[in-house]
Steps between C-alpha positions, in 0.01 A plus 500: 500500500620849413448737793537805272204386287293410805554843652422675170168314470402569860589870469342526152821635346521534123771287341707553189701228326574336168326176404554311174674806359225751579503771767212460745331724756266299722282509808575170678190347657605143585832325557500124531560157351321424174329163536547377142879544496614549858671826396492812713289765325362849548149566374502865401307765317734638234441869440788595268774350292482232235379143461504233233178346632247779472388850575579722792367565756410143595561221749824302467660213689879520513738216584733666754807311374462676163480856640807712423593827674225504763443844650256567783391861461384740769174542307198314639169392352194567711244235415499155353402487135171371360526127453739441789438167671681474836419126505626428148471121458806494273719587800587196713673696779474873573797701631327840483177660378403865450 
């Protein structure tokens, strides 16, 4: 478990990083273990940056081992986004939830 990610989720801190070659700006809502793969993931609402898998803004699930250049900003998001499920059945074990 990554304590930096856990703290960022709990404090609702906006994250920036690169993922699959695209810059990302996200609001992390859940950090845990993805049931299908056993990988640690963050379920986030991406607000800016790029993506090969669709439009922005939108929900994304990021494998933490593929995140490059993680930066926890001082900027916070106030509320959870529409569609947030704090009991997401895809997550086998939760480390932190917004």
